N, C-alpha and C positions, 0 to 999 in steps of 0.2 A: 406608080406612080409615080407625079411630073411636082418638086416642090411646091410650096404656098411660096408666091410672095409675096411684098407685105402690104399690100395694100389690099390684096384678096386675107388676108388674118388681118385686117382692123376691121373690111367689114364683115367677120365674124364676128366678131369679138361685140363692131354692132348693131349684130340682131343678135346675140342672145344675150346683150344685155336688152334690148326693148320685152321675148319675150323677159325676161325676170319680171322687168316691170310691168305690166297686165298685168289689170284688176282679175283676182282669183273666180272674177263666176265666167273670165274669156280664156285661161290656161284647160291646157289641151293637155292628157297625162301626157303625150310626146312631149314635152312644155314642163315638167315639176321638176323645181331643181334637182330634187335627190335624183330621179331616170336621168337628167344630165349628166350629174354629176357623175351616177358610175359609165363606166370604160367594161361593160367585162370582156371576159378575152377567153380564146381555150384553152389554155392554162390556165389559169384559177378557175376554169369546170374541170379541167381533169382530179385539178386537186378536191373538186365539193364534194364530185361522184366519189373518186377515193375514196372520202374522209365518212361518207354515209354508207356504203361498204361493208368498212370499220368498226362502225358505229353497229350494224344489223348483226356484222357477227359476232357479235362483244354485248350484247341482247341475245342473244337463240341462245348464245354458252352457258348467260349466267341463270335463262330462265327452264337452259335443257340440268344445268347443277341442284337448281332450289328443287325439280320438281324427282327427278331419282330417286330409289325408293330409297332409302338408311342396309348400311353397312355394320356384317354384325365389327366384330375383332377378328375373328378367327379368320372369317372374309377376307378378310384384310391385308390375314395374316400374310392368308395362299394367292391371295393373288401380287403380296410385295414381294415374293419368294418366286413364284412364275416370272415376273420382271410383269408384271397385268398391276400399271394403275386405278387405283379406284375413286372415283368422285370424289368422294368421302374418304378419302385415303388421310391427304392433308388437313383436313378439317381433327377427325380423328387424333392424330397429332399433336396440334398444335391443344385442343384435348385434354390430354395426360399428361403434355409439360406443362398445364395451368393448375393438374391437381396434382404430379407433379412436385413443381411448387409447392403449392400453398399448403398440402403436408408439409415437408422439408423448412413453411414459416410456420405451421401452428408447432413440431418438434424443438425447436427454438426458443417461444414464448415457451415450452412448459419449460420444456430448461433454466432461457432466466427463472421463470417463477420457483424454478428448485434454489434451485442461487437464491433468489431472494429470503427461501424461507430458512434453507439452514442457514444463512445471514445474521438473522433474526434471531432467535433459534438461543447461537453462540450467545449474544446480542445482552439474553433478557441473566441470564445469569450476572456478566460480568454490569450489567444493572441493577441488579441488587445488588455487591459488594460495594458499589459508589454508595444508594440510597443506604446501606446497615451504619448504622454507628457506629459500626467497625473501625471504618473508612479513615475515623479522624484519629487514630489511632501512631497511623506516621508521623502523624503532624503534632502532636500533644509530646510524645516520649521524647525526644532529642530533646525538647527544650528544656521541662524536668530531670533530665537528665543531668543534662548544666548545670544548672540550678541545684541536682540534689549537689554534685562535685563541688559544688564549691562553697555551698551548705556545712560541705561538709567539712573541706579543708577548713574552712577561715573560721569555725565553732565549737570546735567539737579536739575534745583530746588525744585526734590524728597521725600529725604528726610527735607526741610526744611517745605516743603511744608500742609504734615504727622503732619507735631511735632501741628505747629499754628494749625490746626484745628482736632488736639485730645487734644489735652492739651487746648486749646481753649473752648471744650466743659467740658471741670474738670473733665476724665471718668481716668485719674493714679490717681490727689488727693480720687476719692470715690475711688478704688479700692483697696489706703491706705489706704484710715477710713474701708475696713475689715476687717482689722489685723485679717486675716488668716494664714498660717503656712506657708512658705516659697516655700514648695514645689508644692505650688496650685497655686504661681505666672509663676512659671521656667513649669512647667509641667500641667496646664487646658487646657491653648492650642493647644499643643500637641496630649494629651488624646480627643475634638473634633478630628483634624483632620486627625487623623490615626482613625475610628469611625465613621464618613465621608471617607476616600479612601477603606477602605474593605466595608465596606454595598453600599456605594453605587457607589465604586469608581468600584473597583474589580466586588458585584456581574454586574456594568452598561455593564463593559467590554463585561462578555461573555458571555451575554446574545447580546451585539455585535456579538461576533463571532458567537452563535447559529441565529442569521440573513441571514448573513453568508455565513454558511452550509444548508442552503433552512430551519432553520426552522421554519424562525421567526410570522409562522403564529403561533402557539403552542401556549397553556393560556401558563403566564408564574405564576410561583411560587410565587410570595405575590402579585401580580398584583391586585389592587378594580378594580368590577366588571364587574371581566376576560376579562383582560389586557393583549395584543397577548407578545409573549419573543418583537418582534420589536418595539411596543407600551412603555414597559413600559423603557424600553432600550432607548430612548428617553428624554423619562423624568429622567430617575435617573442618565443620565449624566447632562443634563440642571442644575438640580437642583445638581448638584454635583460643576460642575463647579459656577453658585451665591454662594456657601456657603464655596468651595473654597478664595475667591475674600472680602466676609466679612471674611470668616478664617485669609487671609490674613492684612488685619487691626487690629482684635485681636490681633493678634501677635504682631505687632510694639505697638500698648496698654501697652502691660505687659512689652515689651525693656523698653519703655517711666514711668512707675509705678515703675519701678527696677533702670531706671538713670538708660539703656545703649544706648551708640551711638548706632545712626539705619545702619541697610544695612553693618557690620562687613565684614559678614560670608557670603561664595557663597549661603549659603542660600536663601538670600535673592533674589537671580540672577537667583537661578531658577524656586524660584516661581512665576514671572514678567511671563520667559520662560513658565511654568504650564498656568499662564492667557494664553498667549497668544495661544498655542498651540489646546489649549480646546476651540475657539473662531474660534481659522484656524478649528476644527474637525469641531462646528458647522457651518460656513458654507459651509463644505464638501458635510457636511449632508440634506443642503437645497439644495446645487447645483448637487447631484447625482440624485433626482428624474426626469431631463433630461435629463441628460449627466450618463446612469451606467456606463461607464466605470471610474467613481469615487468612484466605492467602495470599489473595491484589494487601492487602494491608503488613502481611509477611514480605511478604515480593518488594512492600516500596520503604518501607522501616529500613528493611535492610542493602539496599539505597545505600538513602541516607547512613543509613553508621557506615559503610563504604569514606562514602563521603564523608566525615569525622576522624574516619580510622586515615586521612591520609592530611586531612588537617593538623592533626593526633603529630605524624610522623615529621612533619613541620617546622614545626614548635619545638620534635625534638631536637631540628638540627642544628636550629638557633640557640639554643638551649647548650649543644657540648661546643658551639663555633664560641659562646661565651666563658665556654668554665677557662 
């Protein structure tokens, strides 16, 4: 085809504009704007025909899948083994995977519910322990013990009675006759009590918390004849209380040996308070066999007792440095 000249293109545009501006009644089908804008080509016709064929095939395949008879699991399995793919096989496999995932979700939910129930059941005894009146014992006993120790020192003849008893036995004179170095009289009592507090009190308290955590029936390290942690805890703390009482008499003896006044330091007040608290702990240990709610009170008071014992040791070091 020969190329159009500028004049020809201008005439064509002018005719096209006249056709567009005709009244609607005078328009013919070949002069409709939509038809004028369409420029069908062989390529577009081929693409549209191919798209129609593909859509027809897809619809036919979908109709055959829907109309296919149901296939049992055994038939699908045999078909899969034989290499034959059933129309319903993909659908069955997806359904099986959905059922399996649902079962797993149900199992997880059951497990979470069981865990929540167990935790709630474990918290009920603890809530009962907190709500019981015995839960106030750990917070009432220490102030009462300190007040009782202070009152016993300040308003009783304890100092005179101990001085008469110890000097009447001749113990200060005996220690003076040993002619030991000065640090022996100052720190021998402190060294003994530090060993008892660490080896017996500290390890015994650790065994007590192990027993509270549910490991009391395990064999304890250092126990005789295969003693359990529960048994060794009771033995160590009872022995530590008796040695602390005897160690208090030893500390008074060394103070009289150095010819110092008794009970001027708060170290004596905390020492008496410790003896009262150890006695209270022993009473709780006996009573909690009949009343398990006292176990938490016993454990809490034990922790507070060890804290006061640490303060008692610091005051003793201060007293020894001032001698």
